MARTOR-532452 format. One record per residue (C-alpha): residue in three letters; x, z, y. Coordinates in Angstrom, 3 decimals, padded with zeros to 6 digits. Example, Ala and Ser with C-alpha at 12.3 -4.5 7.8 and 13.67 -1.06 7.14 Angstrom:
BEGIN
atom type=ALA&X=012.300&Z=007.800&Y=-004.500;
atom type=SER&X=013.670&Z=007.140&Y=-001.060;
This chain:
BEGIN
atom type=MET&X=-006.369&Z=-051.642&Y=028.028;
atom type=SER&X=-004.467&Z=-050.442&Y=024.915;
atom type=SER&X=-005.514&Z=-051.497&Y=021.582;
atom type=GLU&X=-006.665&Z=-048.846&Y=019.032;
atom type=ILE&X=-004.012&Z=-047.970&Y=016.453;
atom type=LYS&X=-004.707&Z=-049.506&Y=013.090;
atom type=LYS&X=-005.245&Z=-047.261&Y=010.100;
atom type=ILE&X=-004.458&Z=-048.190&Y=006.528;
atom type=SER&X=-004.523&Z=-046.620&Y=003.118;
atom type=THR&X=-001.838&Z=-044.188&Y=001.932;
atom type=SER&X=-000.443&Z=-046.869&Y=-000.633;
atom type=ALA&X=-000.326&Z=-049.535&Y=002.049;
atom type=LEU&X=001.596&Z=-047.151&Y=004.444;
atom type=ALA&X=003.973&Z=-046.257&Y=001.776;
atom type=LYS&X=004.716&Z=-049.968&Y=001.065;
atom type=GLN&X=005.177&Z=-050.572&Y=004.612;
atom type=ARG&X=007.730&Z=-047.822&Y=004.922;
atom type=GLY&X=009.639&Z=-049.032&Y=001.816;
atom type=LEU&X=008.460&Z=-045.955&Y=-000.318;
atom type=VAL&X=006.973&Z=-045.613&Y=-003.770;
atom type=SER&X=003.219&Z=-044.520&Y=-003.561;
atom type=LYS&X=003.929&Z=-041.418&Y=-005.534;
atom type=GLU&X=006.824&Z=-040.330&Y=-003.371;
atom type=PHE&X=004.811&Z=-040.758&Y=-000.141;
atom type=PHE&X=001.859&Z=-038.737&Y=-001.433;
atom type=GLN&X=004.398&Z=-035.973&Y=-002.224;
atom type=ALA&X=005.831&Z=-036.392&Y=001.212;
atom type=LEU&X=002.438&Z=-035.834&Y=002.757;
atom type=SER&X=001.710&Z=-033.074&Y=000.422;
atom type=GLY&X=005.085&Z=-031.393&Y=001.536;
atom type=ALA&X=004.090&Z=-031.816&Y=005.163;
atom type=GLY&X=000.807&Z=-030.042&Y=004.477;
atom type=TYR&X=-001.398&Z=-033.155&Y=005.221;
atom type=ILE&X=-002.977&Z=-033.306&Y=001.764;
atom type=GLU&X=-003.468&Z=-031.031&Y=-001.086;
atom type=ARG&X=-004.108&Z=-031.526&Y=-004.851;
atom type=LYS&X=-007.564&Z=-030.434&Y=-006.203;
atom type=ASN&X=-009.412&Z=-031.417&Y=-009.393;
atom type=ASP&X=-006.710&Z=-034.191&Y=-010.148;
atom type=ALA&X=-007.413&Z=-035.909&Y=-006.767;
atom type=TRP&X=-005.779&Z=-035.857&Y=-003.427;
atom type=HIS&X=-007.905&Z=-034.134&Y=-000.397;
atom type=LEU&X=-007.229&Z=-034.183&Y=003.353;
atom type=THR&X=-006.236&Z=-030.804&Y=004.858;
atom type=GLU&X=-007.099&Z=-029.528&Y=008.240;
atom type=ALA&X=-003.667&Z=-030.716&Y=009.414;
atom type=GLY&X=-004.098&Z=-034.127&Y=007.791;
atom type=LEU&X=-007.152&Z=-034.626&Y=009.777;
atom type=GLN&X=-005.480&Z=-033.603&Y=013.126;
atom type=HIS&X=-002.808&Z=-036.071&Y=012.436;
atom type=GLY&X=-005.326&Z=-038.803&Y=012.088;
atom type=GLY&X=-006.163&Z=-039.052&Y=008.468;
atom type=GLU&X=-009.588&Z=-040.154&Y=007.453;
atom type=ASN&X=-011.531&Z=-040.240&Y=004.170;
atom type=LYS&X=-013.072&Z=-043.586&Y=003.141;
atom type=THR&X=-015.110&Z=-044.763&Y=000.310;
atom type=SER&X=-015.072&Z=-048.388&Y=-001.213;
atom type=PRO&X=-017.279&Z=-049.820&Y=-003.902;
atom type=LYS&X=-014.251&Z=-051.154&Y=-005.363;
atom type=TYR&X=-011.584&Z=-048.474&Y=-004.851;
atom type=GLY&X=-013.728&Z=-045.297&Y=-004.699;
atom type=ASP&X=-012.723&Z=-042.479&Y=-002.327;
atom type=TYR&X=-009.264&Z=-042.996&Y=-000.566;
atom type=ILE&X=-007.573&Z=-041.767&Y=002.699;
atom type=VAL&X=-006.472&Z=-043.999&Y=005.552;
atom type=TRP&X=-003.667&Z=-043.043&Y=008.021;
atom type=PRO&X=-002.568&Z=-044.246&Y=011.627;
atom type=GLU&X=000.244&Z=-046.779&Y=011.128;
atom type=ASN&X=002.373&Z=-044.894&Y=013.494;
atom type=LEU&X=001.861&Z=-041.585&Y=011.464;
atom type=GLU&X=004.598&Z=-039.135&Y=012.171;
atom type=LEU&X=005.568&Z=-037.312&Y=008.961;
atom type=LEU&X=006.935&Z=-033.804&Y=009.334;
atom type=GLY&X=009.927&Z=-033.563&Y=007.165;
atom type=SER&X=009.775&Z=-031.559&Y=004.025;
atom type=ASP&X=013.537&Z=-030.793&Y=004.183;
atom type=SER&X=014.191&Z=-027.029&Y=003.652;
atom type=SER&X=015.257&Z=-026.423&Y=007.310;
atom type=THR&X=012.023&Z=-027.809&Y=008.796;
atom type=GLU&X=009.068&Z=-025.690&Y=010.204;
atom type=GLN&X=005.872&Z=-027.158&Y=009.145;
atom type=GLN&X=002.113&Z=-027.278&Y=009.866;
atom type=SER&X=-000.682&Z=-026.702&Y=007.373;
atom type=SER&X=-004.366&Z=-025.939&Y=007.279;
atom type=SER&X=-003.312&Z=-022.162&Y=007.244;
atom type=GLY&X=-001.297&Z=-022.619&Y=010.437;
atom type=LYS&X=002.277&Z=-022.803&Y=011.166;
atom type=LEU&X=004.552&Z=-022.297&Y=008.196;
atom type=MET&X=008.395&Z=-021.476&Y=007.927;
atom type=THR&X=010.630&Z=-022.324&Y=005.275;
atom type=ALA&X=013.330&Z=-019.912&Y=003.987;
atom type=SER&X=015.857&Z=-021.595&Y=006.114;
atom type=ALA&X=013.640&Z=-021.108&Y=009.096;
atom type=VAL&X=013.161&Z=-017.345&Y=008.263;
atom type=ALA&X=016.902&Z=-017.016&Y=007.764;
atom type=LYS&X=017.580&Z=-018.302&Y=011.407;
atom type=GLN&X=015.222&Z=-015.706&Y=012.697;
atom type=VAL&X=016.725&Z=-012.767&Y=010.807;
atom type=GLU&X=020.230&Z=-013.918&Y=010.839;
atom type=LEU&X=020.822&Z=-014.275&Y=007.261;
atom type=SER&X=021.523&Z=-017.311&Y=004.975;
atom type=ALA&X=018.730&Z=-018.917&Y=003.364;
atom type=GLN&X=020.248&Z=-017.860&Y=-000.128;
atom type=ARG&X=019.907&Z=-014.330&Y=000.594;
atom type=VAL&X=016.422&Z=-014.533&Y=002.166;
atom type=ASN&X=015.081&Z=-016.241&Y=-000.913;
atom type=ALA&X=016.966&Z=-013.602&Y=-003.131;
atom type=LEU&X=015.267&Z=-010.895&Y=-000.889;
atom type=PHE&X=011.730&Z=-012.574&Y=-001.356;
atom type=SER&X=012.575&Z=-012.574&Y=-005.231;
atom type=GLU&X=013.534&Z=-008.875&Y=-005.210;
atom type=LEU&X=010.159&Z=-008.087&Y=-003.348;
atom type=GLY&X=008.491&Z=-010.019&Y=-006.213;
atom type=TRP&X=006.971&Z=-012.810&Y=-003.909;
atom type=ILE&X=008.848&Z=-015.699&Y=-005.572;
atom type=LYS&X=010.469&Z=-016.394&Y=-008.868;
atom type=LYS&X=013.321&Z=-018.466&Y=-009.756;
atom type=ALA&X=012.218&Z=-021.924&Y=-011.311;
atom type=LEU&X=014.493&Z=-024.304&Y=-013.562;
atom type=LYS&X=015.370&Z=-025.674&Y=-009.962;
atom type=GLY&X=014.114&Z=-024.068&Y=-006.736;
atom type=TRP&X=011.562&Z=-021.239&Y=-006.390;
atom type=GLU&X=007.995&Z=-020.717&Y=-007.448;
atom type=LEU&X=005.263&Z=-018.520&Y=-005.612;
atom type=THR&X=004.117&Z=-015.464&Y=-007.368;
atom type=PRO&X=000.653&Z=-014.001&Y=-007.022;
atom type=GLN&X=002.091&Z=-011.342&Y=-004.697;
atom type=GLY&X=003.647&Z=-014.099&Y=-002.717;
atom type=LYS&X=000.275&Z=-015.896&Y=-002.469;
atom type=ALA&X=-001.498&Z=-012.813&Y=-001.433;
atom type=ILE&X=000.492&Z=-012.675&Y=001.721;
atom type=ASN&X=-000.217&Z=-016.400&Y=002.386;
atom type=GLY&X=002.978&Z=-017.898&Y=001.064;
atom type=VAL&X=002.513&Z=-021.521&Y=000.164;
atom type=GLN&X=003.883&Z=-023.534&Y=-002.831;
atom type=LYS&X=005.695&Z=-026.736&Y=-001.732;
atom type=GLU&X=007.701&Z=-029.534&Y=-003.425;
atom type=ASP&X=010.538&Z=-031.696&Y=-001.850;
atom type=TYR&X=009.212&Z=-035.110&Y=-001.872;
atom type=ARG&X=012.700&Z=-036.644&Y=-002.751;
atom type=SER&X=013.742&Z=-034.329&Y=-005.438;
atom type=GLY&X=010.687&Z=-032.749&Y=-006.725;
atom type=VAL&X=012.239&Z=-029.236&Y=-006.274;
atom type=PRO&X=009.684&Z=-026.681&Y=-005.681;
atom type=TYR&X=010.143&Z=-024.232&Y=-002.779;
atom type=VAL&X=007.804&Z=-022.019&Y=-000.681;
atom type=SER&X=006.884&Z=-021.860&Y=002.840;
atom type=TRP&X=005.610&Z=-018.608&Y=004.642;
atom type=PRO&X=003.455&Z=-017.937&Y=007.634;
atom type=GLU&X=005.134&Z=-016.731&Y=010.867;
atom type=SER&X=003.597&Z=-013.257&Y=010.279;
atom type=ILE&X=006.209&Z=-012.835&Y=007.430;
atom type=LEU&X=008.462&Z=-011.655&Y=010.336;
atom type=GLU&X=006.064&Z=-008.637&Y=010.962;
atom type=ASN&X=005.502&Z=-007.627&Y=007.284;
atom type=LYS&X=006.339&Z=-004.270&Y=006.814;
atom type=ALA&X=007.771&Z=-004.292&Y=003.287;
atom type=PHE&X=009.927&Z=-007.406&Y=004.336;
atom type=MET&X=011.308&Z=-005.827&Y=007.404;
atom type=LEU&X=012.252&Z=-002.429&Y=005.486;
atom type=SER&X=014.106&Z=-004.359&Y=002.766;
atom type=LEU&X=015.734&Z=-006.584&Y=005.578;
atom type=LYS&X=016.984&Z=-003.462&Y=007.271;
atom type=GLU&X=018.401&Z=-002.217&Y=004.102;
atom type=VAL&X=019.929&Z=-005.387&Y=003.058;
atom type=LYS&X=021.690&Z=-005.481&Y=006.336;
atom type=GLY&X=022.675&Z=-001.839&Y=006.438;
atom type=GLU&X=020.577&Z=-001.033&Y=009.270;
atom type=HIS&X=018.057&Z=001.177&Y=007.671;
atom type=ASP&X=017.953&Z=004.847&Y=008.671;
atom type=ASP&X=015.744&Z=007.883&Y=008.591;
atom type=SER&X=014.165&Z=006.908&Y=012.076;
atom type=SER&X=012.657&Z=003.616&Y=010.508;
atom type=GLU&X=008.923&Z=003.097&Y=010.548;
atom type=VAL&X=008.403&Z=004.268&Y=006.927;
atom type=THR&X=005.665&Z=006.992&Y=007.018;
atom type=THR&X=006.205&Z=009.846&Y=004.658;
atom type=THR&X=002.882&Z=011.673&Y=003.962;
atom type=SER&X=002.648&Z=015.446&Y=003.496;
atom type=GLU&X=001.940&Z=014.934&Y=-000.006;
atom type=GLN&X=005.234&Z=012.887&Y=-000.623;
atom type=VAL&X=007.118&Z=015.703&Y=001.460;
atom type=SER&X=005.676&Z=018.431&Y=-000.719;
atom type=PHE&X=006.442&Z=016.550&Y=-003.937;
atom type=ARG&X=010.016&Z=016.013&Y=-002.875;
atom type=GLU&X=010.375&Z=019.669&Y=-001.868;
atom type=LYS&X=008.907&Z=020.881&Y=-005.287;
atom type=PHE&X=011.278&Z=018.434&Y=-007.234;
atom type=PRO&X=014.300&Z=017.907&Y=-005.440;
atom type=ALA&X=016.818&Z=015.198&Y=-006.748;
atom type=LYS&X=019.604&Z=017.389&Y=-008.018;
atom type=LEU&X=020.608&Z=015.796&Y=-011.103;
atom type=ARG&X=023.410&Z=012.927&Y=-011.111;
atom type=THR&X=022.957&Z=010.230&Y=-013.429;
atom type=ALA&X=025.841&Z=007.911&Y=-015.103;
atom type=ASP&X=025.707&Z=005.409&Y=-012.555;
atom type=GLY&X=025.641&Z=007.917&Y=-009.722;
atom type=HIS&X=021.656&Z=008.092&Y=-008.948;
atom type=MET&X=020.471&Z=011.453&Y=-007.985;
atom type=VAL&X=017.294&Z=011.999&Y=-009.928;
atom type=ARG&X=014.526&Z=014.710&Y=-010.056;
atom type=SER&X=014.249&Z=015.496&Y=-013.686;
atom type=LYS&X=016.013&Z=015.466&Y=-017.054;
atom type=ALA&X=013.605&Z=012.766&Y=-018.362;
atom type=GLU&X=014.524&Z=010.621&Y=-015.297;
atom type=MET&X=018.122&Z=011.169&Y=-016.063;
atom type=LEU&X=017.847&Z=010.051&Y=-019.578;
atom type=ILE&X=015.885&Z=007.031&Y=-018.552;
atom type=ASP&X=018.296&Z=006.044&Y=-015.880;
atom type=ASN&X=021.293&Z=006.499&Y=-018.313;
atom type=TRP&X=019.516&Z=004.327&Y=-020.883;
atom type=LEU&X=019.152&Z=001.517&Y=-018.516;
atom type=TYR&X=022.579&Z=002.044&Y=-017.299;
atom type=MET&X=024.108&Z=001.854&Y=-020.645;
atom type=ALA&X=021.901&Z=-001.196&Y=-021.628;
atom type=GLU&X=023.648&Z=-003.046&Y=-018.643;
atom type=ILE&X=020.055&Z=-003.430&Y=-016.916;
atom type=VAL&X=020.376&Z=-003.573&Y=-013.188;
atom type=HIS&X=017.900&Z=-001.081&Y=-011.724;
atom type=ALA&X=016.808&Z=000.746&Y=-008.513;
atom type=TYR&X=015.555&Z=004.372&Y=-008.270;
atom type=GLU&X=012.645&Z=005.375&Y=-006.245;
atom type=ARG&X=012.361&Z=001.883&Y=-004.776;
atom type=LYS&X=009.526&Z=001.352&Y=-002.200;
atom type=LEU&X=006.939&Z=-001.091&Y=-003.476;
atom type=PRO&X=006.458&Z=-004.368&Y=-001.485;
atom type=ILE&X=002.958&Z=-003.317&Y=-000.201;
atom type=GLU&X=001.508&Z=-001.964&Y=002.894;
atom type=GLU&X=000.885&Z=001.364&Y=001.339;
atom type=ASP&X=003.824&Z=003.867&Y=001.345;
atom type=MET&X=004.598&Z=004.152&Y=-002.347;
atom type=TYR&X=007.560&Z=004.505&Y=-004.328;
atom type=CYS&X=008.279&Z=003.586&Y=-008.229;
atom type=ASP&X=010.433&Z=005.682&Y=-010.375;
atom type=PHE&X=012.499&Z=002.758&Y=-011.297;
atom type=TYR&X=012.586&Z=-000.861&Y=-010.493;
atom type=ILE&X=014.225&Z=-003.682&Y=-012.538;
atom type=PRO&X=014.749&Z=-006.776&Y=-010.550;
atom type=THR&X=014.919&Z=-009.022&Y=-013.569;
atom type=GLY&X=011.331&Z=-009.417&Y=-014.804;
atom type=LYS&X=009.996&Z=-007.533&Y=-011.588;
atom type=VAL&X=009.247&Z=-004.537&Y=-013.694;
atom type=TYR&X=008.434&Z=-001.028&Y=-012.454;
atom type=ILE&X=008.786&Z=002.035&Y=-014.481;
atom type=GLU&X=006.761&Z=005.308&Y=-014.070;
atom type=TYR&X=007.494&Z=008.450&Y=-015.969;
atom type=TRP&X=004.509&Z=010.636&Y=-016.008;
atom type=GLY&X=005.822&Z=014.336&Y=-016.833;
atom type=TYR&X=003.403&Z=017.031&Y=-015.185;
atom type=GLU&X=-000.074&Z=016.241&Y=-016.787;
atom type=ASN&X=-000.938&Z=019.789&Y=-016.419;
atom type=ASP&X=-000.907&Z=019.558&Y=-012.402;
atom type=ASP&X=-004.133&Z=018.506&Y=-010.821;
atom type=LYS&X=-002.484&Z=017.014&Y=-007.745;
atom type=TYR&X=-000.005&Z=015.219&Y=-009.726;
atom type=ILE&X=-002.751&Z=013.807&Y=-011.947;
atom type=ALA&X=-004.495&Z=012.570&Y=-008.778;
atom type=ARG&X=-001.218&Z=011.101&Y=-007.553;
atom type=LYS&X=-000.783&Z=009.358&Y=-010.827;
atom type=LYS&X=-004.258&Z=007.881&Y=-010.746;
atom type=GLN&X=-003.651&Z=006.569&Y=-007.162;
atom type=LYS&X=-000.307&Z=005.042&Y=-008.021;
atom type=ILE&X=-001.822&Z=003.263&Y=-011.259;
atom type=ASP&X=-004.775&Z=001.963&Y=-009.037;
atom type=LEU&X=-002.273&Z=000.377&Y=-006.682;
atom type=TYR&X=-000.112&Z=-001.253&Y=-009.355;
atom type=ASN&X=-003.490&Z=-002.663&Y=-010.825;
atom type=LYS&X=-004.619&Z=-003.738&Y=-007.345;
atom type=TYR&X=-001.437&Z=-005.900&Y=-006.835;
atom type=GLY&X=-000.823&Z=-006.948&Y=-010.310;
atom type=PHE&X=002.566&Z=-005.583&Y=-010.846;
atom type=HIS&X=004.289&Z=-005.310&Y=-014.260;
atom type=LEU&X=004.271&Z=-001.618&Y=-015.061;
atom type=ILE&X=005.688&Z=000.259&Y=-017.725;
atom type=GLN&X=004.432&Z=003.913&Y=-018.301;
atom type=LEU&X=006.459&Z=006.406&Y=-020.071;
atom type=ASN&X=005.537&Z=010.021&Y=-021.307;
atom type=ASP&X=007.689&Z=012.878&Y=-022.728;
atom type=ASP&X=007.281&Z=011.333&Y=-026.293;
atom type=ASP&X=008.511&Z=007.907&Y=-025.070;
atom type=VAL&X=011.594&Z=009.710&Y=-023.435;
atom type=LYS&X=012.333&Z=011.269&Y=-026.917;
atom type=ASN&X=012.321&Z=007.608&Y=-028.517;
atom type=LEU&X=013.766&Z=005.361&Y=-025.701;
atom type=ASP&X=015.727&Z=003.232&Y=-028.162;
atom type=ASP&X=012.597&Z=002.371&Y=-029.908;
atom type=VAL&X=010.087&Z=002.115&Y=-027.030;
atom type=LEU&X=012.001&Z=000.470&Y=-024.017;
atom type=PRO&X=013.365&Z=-002.652&Y=-025.621;
atom type=LYS&X=009.815&Z=-003.777&Y=-026.863;
atom type=MET&X=008.268&Z=-002.770&Y=-023.478;
atom type=LEU&X=010.760&Z=-004.459&Y=-021.410;
atom type=LEU&X=010.899&Z=-007.738&Y=-023.756;
atom type=LYS&X=007.196&Z=-008.099&Y=-022.908;
atom type=TYR&X=008.475&Z=-008.806&Y=-019.294;
atom type=GLY&X=011.264&Z=-011.196&Y=-020.287;
atom type=VAL&X=013.834&Z=-008.439&Y=-020.112;
atom type=GLN&X=016.212&Z=-008.560&Y=-023.043;
atom type=THR&X=018.416&Z=-005.535&Y=-024.068;
atom type=TYR&X=021.556&Z=-005.217&Y=-026.316;
C-alpha cells in the first residue's frame, strides 16, 4: 500500500528546493498556480488541480500547502502553460505555430495594440486583456511577459496582420467589405499621391499624411483596426497606438451615420483617437503636436 504524499507550505517547499520564498511564489504565479489579489496569494483552478490546498492556522493565518513532489511548469518564454483560463501560449509558442520569431510576434502584438513595451519585457494592454491575454512575470528575472489562449491562432485581426507581415495577404482573404464600404470607396477613390507614396482620397488627407511624413512619424493609411468588426481608420501611428480620423463631409447623412458608428467602436475598445476637422487641417502645426503629445508621441 503506497503512502500518501505529504503536503507542506509554500515557504517550506521553497526551502526544500533551495529557493528564496519570494522567488518560489513568483514561480508558482508564473506557472498559473496562484494569483495575487488584495495583497494576498490565492489558489487558481490550475493550482487546485496540481494538489494545492488552502489551510488556516491560529498562529499563521491563511496559507497554501503543496505536494512535496509538485511539478512546477517552467515560466521560461518558450513554455506552454496552464492557468485557470485554460491552456496558454507564450509568444515563443505562438511563433513556432506561425513560423516567425518571438520578437516579430511580439512586435505584431504590439502593433495590434495588445501589448506595450515595458522597461524590460512586455505589458498587457486593455485591448490584449479583452482577448484573454494574461500578464506573467519571469520568476528568475522579474521581466514581464504575456501569455495567450490558443484561440489567438484563430483571431481574425491577428491572422490578417500575420498574412500582411508574411506577404501572403491578397484580395481573396477573409476580409469582408460591406456594400457601404464599397460605395464610399467608389465615391471617394484614392487618387492623390502623398510625399511618402500613399494614395489618399482627399486633399485634407494628403495634408495630414504629408505633415506626419515631414515630422518623421511612422504611420499607416487606412489600417484595419484589430477588432472583429470590419473597420478601417484614416491613419494609424504605431508609436502611442494612436488612430487619426478626419471628418470632412458633415453635410452627408450617410457619412454622419458612418462617423457615429466608427466613434462608437473606438469608444467600445478604448482606442486612442484623434479627430480632425477642416479647421484643424488648416492649423496642423498648432493642433497635431498637442494632440499627439497627449499619447506620448513627440514631434520636432
